[in-house]
N, C-alpha and C positions, 0 to 999 in steps of 0.2 A: 502492500500499501505507499503510493507516495502523497496520501495528503487527502482532500476532502473537495469533493465537485461543488462550485459553488451554486448554492441553492436558495437561503437565506438574505434576502437584500440587506445590505452596510446600514448601520447605525451612522447616522450625522446629528450635529446640532441643527435645531430649528432656525430658520433663518430670519427671524422676528420673534424668538421667545428663548430666553435659558432653559430649554428642554430640550429633548431628544425626538426623532422622527426618525424612519426609516425612509431608505432613499427613493422610495415612492411619495413620499410624505405624510406618511400614516404617522401619528404622535406613539412614540413607544417608551416604555416606564422602566427604570432598572427597580425590578422588585425582586429580591432575593436574599441572599446572604453567603457568607465566605464558606469554604468547603475546601476538602484536601483529598488528593488522591489516596491518603493513606487511612481518612477517617472512616467507620464503620457501612456507610451509604454507598460510597465510590469505591471500597479497598477490594471488591471483588474484579476491577478492573485488571488488577495485578496477576500477569501472567494469566490473563483471561479465566479467572477460575470462574465466574458466573456473569456472563454478559447480560445474560435475558434477566437477570435481577436488577440490576443497574438502569438496564433501560424500564424496566417495571417502577423504579425508583424515580426516574426522570420524568416518566409521563403523568405519572402522580404531581409532581412537581408543576409539572406544565398545567394539569388539572386545578390546582389550585392556586393559580394566578401568578407563579414563579414565571420569571422572564431571564433572570439572570443570574450566574455562579460567579463568584469571585473566588479566582485559583492562583497558588503558585506553581512554578513548573517542576518542583522538588518538594520535596518534604523533608526538610536536614535535620529532622529531628535525631534520626538512625542513620547506620549506614548504608540500609537498603534501600534507601528511596531517591538515589542522587541521580540527577541526571546526565550526569559526565562523571565517569571513571574509569581512568584519570583524568585528569582537564583537557577539555577538547575531545574527549573520546564518548560519544553517545550511549549510552547504554540501550541493547536493543529492547530490552522488557520495558523500558520506561518510556521508551519510543512509542512501543505499540500502547501500552495505557492510553498517550497521549491520540494517536490514530482512532482508539478505539471510541474515546471520549468525545475528539471535536465531531467524529460520525455519527454518534448517539446523539448527540444534542442536535445537530442538523437535523437528524430526520424527526427529532420530538419536537424542534423549534425554539430551544434554549438558548442565548448566546453567554458568551464566557467574557468575564474582566481577566485578563490574564497578567500576573506579573514575573518577571523574569528571575526574581532572588527571592528568597525565604533568609531577609539579611536577620530576624532576630533569633532563628535557631544556627545559621550560619556563626553568628556573633557567642552563641551559647554552644554551641558543638566543633567550635574553631579546629582542634586539636585531631578532629578525624575529616574534615571537609576538604574534598580533593584538589579543592583551589588553593588552598595551605600551602605555600612554597615549600616544607618540610613533606610533603606528600607529593610533590612534582608540581605542584601549582604555583598561579603567577604571583600570589600575594603571602607575605611574612604577616600581616596583622589587618584585621578588620578594621582598625584605626586610619589605615591608609587607604582604604578601598575606593575611597573616590578622586584620590591623588594619585594614582598609581595608573600610569601608562597600559604597562602589560594588562592588569587587570579590567580596566576599560576594552581594550581587544577582544578579552576572554569573554566581555559582555557581548561585545558586539557578535561575536563567533556565536554564541547562543542565539542572539536573537535573530541573526540569519538564518539558523538550523529552522527557529520557529518560522519565520516569517517563510522560506521557501517550502516548508513542509504543510502548516495548517492555515499560514496566512492570506492567503485567496478566498477563504470563507467568509460571508458574512454572521458565521458564529461565532465568530471576535468582536467582540462589542468594541474594546477598547483596551489599548495597554497603559499597564499602570508602571511606567519605565523603570521607576525607585521603590520599592518598597519601604515606606517608612525612613525616609531619607534624615539623615541624624547627622550634627556636628561630631557627635565622636565616630563619623565615618571617616571623615578630613580633619583629625590632631583637633577636635574641638573647635573646627572653624568652618562656618557654614560660605564664607566668602567664595566659595568654589560653586557653591549650589546651581547658580544660574548658567556658567560655563558650562558643567557637566549636563545638565538638560537639555541646552542648546545642540551639544555635542551628538548625545544619542538621538534626542528627538531628529535631528537631521539626517543622522545615519539610516534611521528604523526608515523615514519617508523616503528617502530617495531608493533603500533596497526595495520597500512595495513599491513603488511606481517603476521602476524597473521588472518588477517581475510580476505586477499585477494590474498595473497602471494607474492605482490611485493607494489611498493610505486611509489606516485606521485611526480613528480619534484616539488621543493621548492625554495622559494626566500624569500626575507623580504624587505621592501618600506621603502624610507626615503623621507622627503620633503626636495626636491635638494639643493635650498640654503642654509639649515643649512649645508653643507659640508665646505661652503665660507663663513658663519655667525663664525661660531663656530672651527675656526683651532686648537683651546687648546683642542679639545675633541676626542677622539679617534674613529670617526666614519667611516673611510675610510676603515680598515680592515675587519669590520663584514658586511660592505653594498658589499664590491667588492670583498672581498677574504676569505670569510669564509667555512674552509673545507665542513660544512654540507650542504651547498647550493647548485644548480645547475645552477641556473645562477642569474645574478646583474640586479637589477632594481633601478631608483631613479623617482621622480616626479619633470620635467623639467620643473620648473615655473621661467625662467630668469627676472629676475627684469628690469622693464622700457621697457623689448622687449616682451618678449613672455607673461607677465601677463597683459600689458597695452600697447596693440600694437598700433600704430599709424600709420603704413604700415605695407604690407604683407612681405619685404625683411629682416628686422632687427629682426623677430623671427625665419626666416629662417638660418640666420647666426649663430645665438645664438646658436641653435637647432645645428647645425652642430659643432661649437666650444665644447658647452656643451658633446657631443658624442664622440668628440675626447678625451676629456679630462677624460672622464669616461671609454674609453678603455684603454689607459694608466695605470691605475687603477689596470686593470686586467692581472693577471702573470699567468694562468692558459688556458686560452683561451676559459673561460666559456661565453654562449650567453650573451648579454646584449640589453636591450629595456626599452625605457619609459615606464611606466604605469598609467601616469597622467602628461597630459599638458592643459593649455587654458587659455583662457583671464579672470584670477580669480580676479586678481584686479580690472580690468572694472567693470568687472560683481556682485560681491560679495561688492567692498567696495564702487565703483563710481556708482552703480548702472546704467550700462549701459549695454545693450545688442548690441553687433555689428553687425551693417546694415548687410543682411544676404549675398550680392554679397562678401563684404569685407570678412567675415567670412570666407566663402566658400575657398576664394585664400589664405588667411590667414591658412586655415586649410591643403589647400593641399600642399602648399610649405612648412609647419612644416614635416608633413608628409615623403614628397621628402627628405628633409635636413635628416630627422633621418635616412631613410632606406641608401640613397646613401652614409653615413658615417659610418656605418657599426653598426647600427641598427638592429635590428631584426623585422620585420615588419613595420609599418608606425609610432609607435606610439599609446597611446590609451588617445583620449581626454576624459577630463572633462566639460560635454557639455556645462556650464557655459552661458546658453541663458536661455529666456521666450519664451517658455514654455522649460523645461529642458529637451531638445531633439536635437538630429543631424540634421542636414537640408538635403534636399532632394539632394543637392548640394553635402556635404560632402560623400553621399551614393553613388554617380557618383564618384569621386574620390578615395573612396577605391574600388570600381570595377576596375577602371583604373588599381591600384596597384595590385589589384588581377592578371589582365591580364599579368601583365609585368612579375609575378613570375616566368613562365616557361622558360625565358630565360635564367637562370642562373642554374647551377647545385650546387644548396646550398649545397648538402650533400659534398661535396667536397672544397668550396669555403672559403678558410685559410686566409680571407680578413686582411688587414691592413688600416687602415685610412689612406686616400692621401690626404685628404684635402687641406694642404700644400705642396705634394711632386710634384701634378701636378699644371697645368695653364689651364686657357680659355680665350682668351685675352676678354677683356670687357667683361665678364661674372663672377659672384660667381661661384666657382666649389666645388661641393660636390662630392666626391670619395671615394670609398673603394677598394680592389684590394691584389693578388697575383699572380705570376707569369705566371698562364695561363685564368685569368677571371678579368673582372672589372665592377664594378657600377658605373657610373659617373651621378651628374643631374649637368646642367647649369642654372643658373639666371641671366637673363641680368640682367647687374648694371647701374643706373643711367638711369632709365627709369621708372619711378614712376607719377603716377599722381595726378592732386590735392587730390582727396579722399586717397591717400596712396595705391592704387592699380597699377597694370603694367599697364601700355600705352598699348592699342590693336591698336593704329594707328601709330607706330613707325613702319617702313619700316624694313620687315625680313632681317636678316644679318646673316654670318655663325661665327662659334667659329674658333678657331684653337684651338683643345685639345691636351694637351701633359699629359704622364701620365708613370708610369716607369711600363715595363713588360718584359716580356723574348722575347730574339729575334725571330724571326719567322712571321707568320701570322695570324691573329685574322679576324673574324667576328664579324664585329660593325651592331648593331642593335638599331638605332633611334626610340624613342619613343614618342608620344604624351600622357603627363601625364593627359589632358582634356578628348581627344575621347576615351582613351585606344586604340591607333593603332599604328602599326609599320608604322611609315614615311620612313624608307630606310634602307633595307640589301645592305650590301657591304662588300668585301676583302679588307684588308689594311694591308701592311707589318710593322712590328716591327725593327726597326735596332737600334743596339748599345745601348739595351736594355729601349728605350725610345720609343711609341707610340706618333705619330705627327700625327694628324686627324683634316680634315677641317669637318665640318658638313653642312648639308644641312641650308640655310637660314630660321631662325625662328623667332619669334615673342617677346618673354619674357622667356618662360622656355624648354629645352627638357632632356629627360633622354636618358642615353645608357646603353647598356648592350653588355658587349665585350668577346668574347671568343675564346681562341685559337684554331687555327686549324689544324688538323693534319700535 
């Protein structure tokens, strides 16, 4: 097998909105999560142990509204999932894994956000990694990874291999050129980030153009807290505004809220605040999305797997806070569970979000964040909009139960929503984020540039799609 036959339309940035569409102009939303070729659901790909089981799983994901998986080309935690061994020699069993995964995803209709380096586990398992110079590789220390010309060449060789073999397919959504780029990869100096991104981006685009006549979208990710932890480092320009990149992404691990949740409301509020901050950093209207979030501190450091019912609600709240605040899609969870997979309840939440998407014309939704510009009495408001459309998600305040979840025995009550919109009339569609169903559709006036709308009574949360009428 020498690659996949192009079938799925390629994904592009919408011409007039900070969202995605396919090459035919149909809106496309990254709904999915991080996955790994060595985690339970995809592990049967290795040595083709059970391809039908993987296909069944992927079809279930598709039926659950999932559109995209974020994956790294190798799982560097152990010795047996390295893509190259030694450096520059591509392991046949691993190449077969990717041949099969691309073919299955194309057949099912799923896309892949692909990053070539598992930088976290490369750092943690550097002694064993084939790129370590002690093992015949190009690099003495991960602390010089971004500075080493030999390492840059090795990465380009890896990217060239992937571009030639799998890059002709629309199954590839985009490249994350460097997973969680970090000053520690350059002797604690981020000053080289812009040049590194420019070099890698130019190389990938040139190679894709040569082989396929066009190029996929590109981004570079960062561990989000670093933006606050290292104010002295030049991190914002390369992540949010680098001219070579097509969309911006960070990994949203808010300390003491998202990374170690005690209730399901504080993480949503943190997600809304962080998305708003990130959108303010973007000056050219490119899309923004979270490509990693989850209870990393609870799971990795405290060895806690969140109770499933709590985690399902935490997941759903995070996803709607991300979408309604102006992010593309619902964000991409890192499972941080044992076993390391998303729950069935999380898939139900993704399906409910996918059902909401057709209610907005995303191809012309030039949204701005409105979390602070609107209000919703007695509720936390997450919202974005332009003059003619808006998305809002309302989460009831002061209604937590003893286990940190939302009370379900509270009497339903309405919220009075206020949002800036163009004067005229709008259609308001209320959406149940649990069942994925329309609650009510109504026409409503907008006077003096303000929508004032009383919702139907609800217990915990409610999403709204608001569209101007002719």
